[in-house]
C-alpha positions in Angstrom: -19.3 9.2 -17.2 -20.3 11.1 -14.3 -19.5 8.1 -12.1 -16.0 7.6 -13.8 -15.2 11.4 -13.1 -16.2 10.9 -9.5 -13.9 8.1 -9.2 -11.1 10.1 -10.8 -12.0 12.9 -8.3 -11.8 10.5 -5.1 -8.4 9.2 -6.5 -7.0 12.8 -6.9 -8.2 13.4 -3.2 -6.5 10.1 -2.2 -3.1 11.1 -3.9 -3.3 14.6 -2.3 -3.8 13.0 1.2 -1.1 10.5 0.6 1.3 13.5 -0.6 0.4 15.5 2.7 1.1 12.4 5.0 4.5 11.9 3.3 5.1 15.5 4.0 4.5 14.9 7.6 6.8 11.9 7.5 9.6 13.9 6.1 9.0 16.6 8.7 9.3 14.2 11.4 12.3 12.7 10.1 14.1 16.0 9.7 13.2 16.6 13.5 14.7 13.1 14.2 17.8 13.7 12.3 18.1 17.1 14.3 17.8 15.4 17.4 20.3 12.9 16.4 17.9 9.9 16.8 17.8 8.7 13.2 20.3 6.7 11.1 20.6 6.1 7.4 18.9 9.5 6.8 20.1 9.8 3.4 18.3 6.6 2.4 15.3 7.4 4.1 14.9 10.8 2.5 15.8 9.3 -0.8 12.9 6.9 -0.4 10.6 9.9 0.7 11.6 11.8 -2.2 10.9 8.9 -4.7 7.4 8.3 -3.2 6.5 12.0 -3.4 7.6 12.3 -7.1 5.6 9.3 -7.9 2.4 10.6 -6.0 2.9 14.0 -7.7 3.2 12.5 -11.3 0.1 10.4 -10.5 -1.7 13.5 -9.2 -1.0 15.3 -12.5 -2.1 12.3 -14.5 -5.3 12.1 -12.7 -6.1 15.8 -12.8 -5.5 15.6 -16.5 -7.8 12.8 -16.9 -10.5 14.4 -14.8 -10.2 17.4 -17.1 -10.5 15.7 -20.2 -13.6 13.8 -18.8 -15.0 16.7 -17.7 -14.4 18.4 -21.5 -16.0 15.2 -22.8 -19.1 15.2 -20.6 -19.6 19.1 -21.5 -19.3 18.1 -25.3 -21.8 15.4 -24.9 -24.3 17.7 -23.2 -24.2 20.2 -26.0 
């Protein structure tokens, strides 16, 4: 159970890192749009938003799973 909890924790960290990377891409896109060097900004923005939403949903699910596993582990120790 400890190993599974550690894996879930690693996935939460990876999802958070991916969300951070997507935020950086989004900021870069905004700068490029402001400079007039990017076309099809709406399509790109929609794709970034979609990925960010999916990552956020995955993060919530993983955090809920980790909490449930922690609770189960605590119950087993009692």
